[in-house]
C-alpha distance (Angstrom), angle and dihedral (degrees) to the residues before:
residue distance angle dihedral
M1 . . .
L2 3.85 . .
D3 3.76 120.5 .
T4 3.80 103.0 -95.6
S5 3.79 97.5 -161.7
D6 3.78 95.9 94.1
I7 3.79 105.8 27.5
H8 3.81 134.9 84.2
P9 3.80 117.6 -99.0
L10 3.83 87.8 -111.1
F11 3.79 86.5 74.4
H12 3.77 99.7 44.3
G13 3.75 110.2 122.2
A14 3.82 93.7 24.7
P15 3.82 114.7 157.9
D16 3.80 113.0 -97.1
S17 3.81 94.0 -140.3
T18 3.80 123.9 125.5
E19 3.78 89.2 -127.9
F20 3.86 92.8 57.1
R21 3.78 93.5 44.8
K22 3.80 89.1 53.9
L23 3.81 90.9 47.7
R24 3.77 92.2 49.9
K25 3.78 93.5 47.8
R26 3.80 91.3 47.0
I27 3.79 93.9 51.8
V28 3.80 92.7 47.3
R29 3.82 92.5 46.1
Q30 3.85 92.2 48.7
T31 3.77 90.7 47.5
R32 3.79 91.8 52.2
E33 3.80 90.2 47.1
A34 3.78 90.5 55.3
L35 3.83 92.1 47.3
D36 3.82 89.6 51.9
T37 3.83 98.0 39.3
F38 3.83 94.0 52.4
H39 3.79 96.6 35.9
M40 3.79 96.1 -121.9
V41 3.84 101.6 151.2
E42 3.79 121.1 93.2
R43 3.79 108.3 176.8
G44 3.79 111.4 -116.8
A45 3.80 95.0 13.9
R46 3.80 123.5 138.4
W47 3.78 119.2 -129.7
L48 3.80 129.7 -158.5
V49 3.80 101.7 -143.1
C50 3.78 108.5 -161.6
L51 3.81 115.9 -136.2
S52 3.80 118.5 -169.3
G53 3.76 97.6 167.9
G54 3.78 93.5 -109.7
K55 3.80 126.3 122.5
D56 3.75 94.7 -100.2
S57 3.80 97.6 53.5
Y58 3.79 91.7 46.1
T59 3.78 89.7 52.4
L60 3.80 90.4 48.2
L61 3.79 93.2 51.3
A62 3.78 92.0 47.3
A63 3.87 95.0 48.2
L64 3.77 93.7 47.3
T65 3.78 92.5 44.8
E66 3.80 92.0 51.4
L67 3.81 91.5 50.2
Q68 3.82 88.8 48.6
W69 3.82 91.4 45.5
R70 3.83 89.5 52.5
G71 3.80 92.6 50.5
L72 3.79 93.0 -110.6
L73 3.81 98.6 112.0
P74 3.81 110.2 52.2
V75 3.82 96.1 -165.9
E76 3.76 136.9 101.4
I77 3.81 116.3 -111.5
L78 3.82 124.1 -148.1
A79 3.82 112.2 -178.3
C80 3.78 113.2 -147.1
N81 3.80 131.6 -167.7
L82 3.83 119.0 -168.9
D83 3.77 107.2 -154.9
Q84 3.82 101.3 -152.0
G85 3.82 97.0 -168.0
Q86 3.77 96.0 -105.8
P87 3.84 113.0 168.2
N88 3.82 114.3 -95.9
F89 3.82 92.3 8.4
P90 3.83 105.8 162.0
A91 3.82 95.0 -127.1
T92 3.81 95.9 -177.0
V93 3.78 98.0 52.7
L94 3.81 99.7 81.2
P95 3.78 99.3 39.0
E96 3.84 90.6 50.6
F97 3.79 91.1 47.2
L98 3.81 94.5 48.2
E99 3.78 92.0 46.1
R100 3.83 90.9 50.3
M101 3.82 90.9 48.4
G102 3.78 93.6 48.2
V103 3.81 93.5 -121.9
K104 3.82 119.6 151.9
H105 3.79 107.5 -121.5
R106 3.76 148.9 163.6
I107 3.80 124.0 -147.5
E108 3.79 114.7 -157.1
Y109 3.82 125.7 -171.6
Q110 3.82 118.1 -151.8
D111 3.77 120.4 155.6
T112 3.81 99.6 -136.2
Y113 3.77 89.4 144.6
S114 3.84 92.2 75.8
I115 3.76 91.7 48.1
V116 3.83 93.6 50.1
T117 3.85 94.8 46.1
D118 3.83 90.3 46.3
K119 3.77 96.0 49.4
I120 3.81 100.1 36.6
P121 3.81 124.8 57.2
S122 3.79 115.5 -124.4
T123 3.80 88.9 -115.4
K124 3.80 91.8 61.0
T125 3.80 131.4 72.6
F126 3.75 115.6 -90.5
C127 3.82 96.3 -164.7
A128 3.80 102.0 90.8
L129 3.79 97.8 51.6
C130 3.77 93.5 37.2
S131 3.79 90.9 51.8
R132 3.84 93.6 48.6
L133 3.79 92.6 49.8
R134 3.77 92.5 46.4
R135 3.83 93.2 47.2
G136 3.78 90.7 51.7
H137 3.76 92.5 55.1
L138 3.75 93.1 44.7
Y139 3.85 91.9 52.7
R140 3.83 88.7 49.7
I141 3.83 91.8 49.7
A142 3.80 91.2 47.4
R143 3.80 91.2 53.8
E144 3.81 92.4 47.2
E145 3.82 90.3 50.4
G146 3.80 95.1 46.7
C147 3.83 93.8 -114.5
S148 3.75 123.3 157.6
A149 3.80 95.9 -158.1
V150 3.80 142.6 30.7
V151 3.81 108.2 -142.1
L152 3.82 120.6 -154.7
G153 3.76 133.3 -168.0
H154 3.82 99.8 -128.8
H155 3.81 110.4 142.6
R156 3.78 136.5 -158.2
D157 3.79 94.2 -81.6
D158 3.82 92.9 51.1
I159 3.79 88.6 55.2
L160 3.83 92.1 49.3
E161 3.80 92.2 46.8
T162 3.76 92.1 50.4
F163 3.82 90.2 50.9
F164 3.76 92.2 55.3
M165 3.80 93.4 43.7
N166 3.79 88.7 55.2
L167 3.79 90.5 45.1
F168 3.81 95.3 49.5
H169 3.79 102.7 32.5
G170 3.83 107.4 16.2
G171 3.81 101.2 44.4
R172 3.79 94.3 -131.9
L173 3.78 141.0 98.1
A174 3.83 102.0 -119.5
T175 3.77 140.9 116.9
M176 3.81 143.2 167.7
P177 3.79 107.2 -53.3
P178 3.76 115.9 -139.9
K179 3.82 89.1 -131.3
L180 3.83 124.5 29.8
L181 3.81 134.1 171.5
N182 3.78 112.0 -142.1
E183 3.83 122.8 -121.3
E184 3.81 92.1 -100.0
K185 3.80 88.5 51.9
D186 3.77 93.9 -135.6
L187 3.82 100.7 101.2
F188 3.77 135.4 47.4
L189 3.78 122.1 -144.0
Y190 3.83 113.0 -147.7
R191 3.81 132.5 -167.1
P192 3.84 104.5 -170.6
L193 3.85 93.7 173.4
A194 3.81 90.4 64.4
F195 3.87 90.6 119.8
V196 3.88 96.1 40.7
P197 3.81 118.2 98.9
E198 3.83 116.9 -129.7
A199 3.82 90.3 -123.5
D200 3.81 90.5 61.9
C201 3.84 91.6 51.1
E202 3.79 88.1 50.6
K203 3.85 93.1 50.1
F204 3.75 92.9 44.3
A205 3.75 99.6 49.0
R206 3.81 93.2 43.9
A207 3.80 92.5 47.9
M208 3.78 89.9 51.9
N209 3.78 90.5 48.1
Y210 3.81 92.7 -133.2
P211 3.81 113.1 176.4
I212 3.79 101.7 -98.8
I213 3.83 117.5 -153.6
P214 3.79 114.3 -162.1
C215 3.82 120.7 -141.0
D216 3.77 103.7 -116.2
L217 3.78 93.2 -179.2
C218 3.85 101.4 67.7
G219 3.81 94.7 10.9
S220 3.85 88.5 69.7
Q221 3.80 92.6 60.2
E222 3.76 119.7 90.8
G223 3.78 130.2 -152.1
L224 3.82 96.6 25.5
Q225 3.78 117.0 170.4
R226 3.79 91.0 -120.8
A227 3.77 91.7 53.0
Q228 3.85 90.2 51.7
V229 3.78 91.1 49.9
K230 3.84 90.6 47.7
Q231 3.77 90.2 52.6
M232 3.79 90.4 51.6
L233 3.81 92.1 49.9
D234 3.86 90.0 46.5
G235 3.83 88.5 55.3
W236 3.79 93.5 49.7
E237 3.79 90.3 48.4
R238 3.77 92.6 51.3
N239 3.79 91.9 50.5
S240 3.83 94.6 41.5
P241 3.82 113.1 21.9
G242 3.79 110.7 -146.4
R243 3.81 93.9 29.2
R244 3.80 93.4 122.2
Q245 3.85 92.1 56.5
V246 3.80 91.1 47.6
M247 3.83 90.1 53.1
F248 3.76 91.8 46.8
R249 3.80 90.7 52.3
A250 3.80 87.0 53.4
L251 3.81 90.0 58.7
M252 3.81 87.3 57.8
N253 3.81 93.3 48.6
A254 3.81 105.1 55.4
R255 3.83 118.3 161.6
P256 3.82 108.8 -155.9
S257 3.83 91.8 -168.1
H258 3.76 88.9 59.2
L259 3.81 96.4 53.5
P260 3.82 124.1 78.2
D261 3.80 95.3 -123.2
P262 3.82 112.0 120.4
A263 3.77 90.6 -171.3
L264 3.83 90.3 59.5
F265 3.80 98.3 43.0
D266 3.81 130.4 30.0
F267 3.82 101.8 -125.2
A268 3.77 90.9 170.3
A269 3.74 91.0 63.5
L270 3.79 92.5 59.5
M271 3.74 107.7 109.9
R272 3.77 133.2 178.4
D273 3.76 117.5 -114.8
L274 3.75 99.6 -124.4
P275 3.77 126.3 -176.3
P276 3.79 115.6 -111.1
P277 3.79 114.7 -93.0
A278 3.78 115.0 -89.5
A279 3.75 117.1 -100.4
D280 3.83 117.7 -108.0
C-alpha cells in the first residue's frame, strides 16, 4: 500500500502497483491541464463539486482534492449530492463516505424522479428533463452556498458522444464545453475531466473500491441515442485504437473558414488580391 502520511484520505488504500500510480498521475495531470487550458481557476473561489456516486464523479472529486491537497488548486471544494428520489437509492452511502473521507459536503433531497416519470412516457428518454431539473437545483444550491461554479464529472468520451448526438440528431456542430457561463451570468459550469478518457475513470474508481451507485432512472432505459453513439465510437476505437483522442483533438482545432456556416465566418469579406489596373 501507499504511504498514507502525506496523502488525502480519499487515496488511503490505493493500490501500490506501478500501473495504478501511472493512472493516478495521468488523471491528475490531465485534470490540471484542463483547468489551465480553459482558465477555470479563480484563486479563493468556492466550487460546488457534484457527486452522483458514479465512477466519474468519484474520479473528479479525487483529482480535484489531490490538486488542492498539493497546493495546486487554490479554491474551496464543497461536495454536493442531489438525491433525486429514485427508488432504492442508497441514501446513506454518500454521506457516510464523505464523512469518513473528511470532505465538506451538502446532501440535498429533491424528488425530481416523480416529476420526470410523470411527465415523460417510459418509452421516451428521461435524460433531457432530468438534467434540466437537476441543473436548476444545483445552481440554486451553488448560490445558497456562495459558490462561483458548479463542477461536473463529464469526461472526454461524454463530450465526444454529445458532439455526435448533436451532429446526427440535432443538426448542429456543438458539444459540452469544458467551461460555460450560465444564462444568468452569475455562475460558471466547469468540466475538469474534459481530457480524461472514460476508461481511466472506470479503472481508477474500481481500483479505489469507491462505493459506486448506479443510475436506475436512465440506466433502466434501452436503446438510448447516447448508448447507440457510444457503441459506434467503441467500434471505431476497436478498429483504430486512439481514434477517440484524434477526434477530440479535432474539436480543439476547428477552422471556421473551412465550415459552411456564414454566421461563423464572413464569406462576404473574402476578396481576391488583384493586381492594380495597368496604366494607360
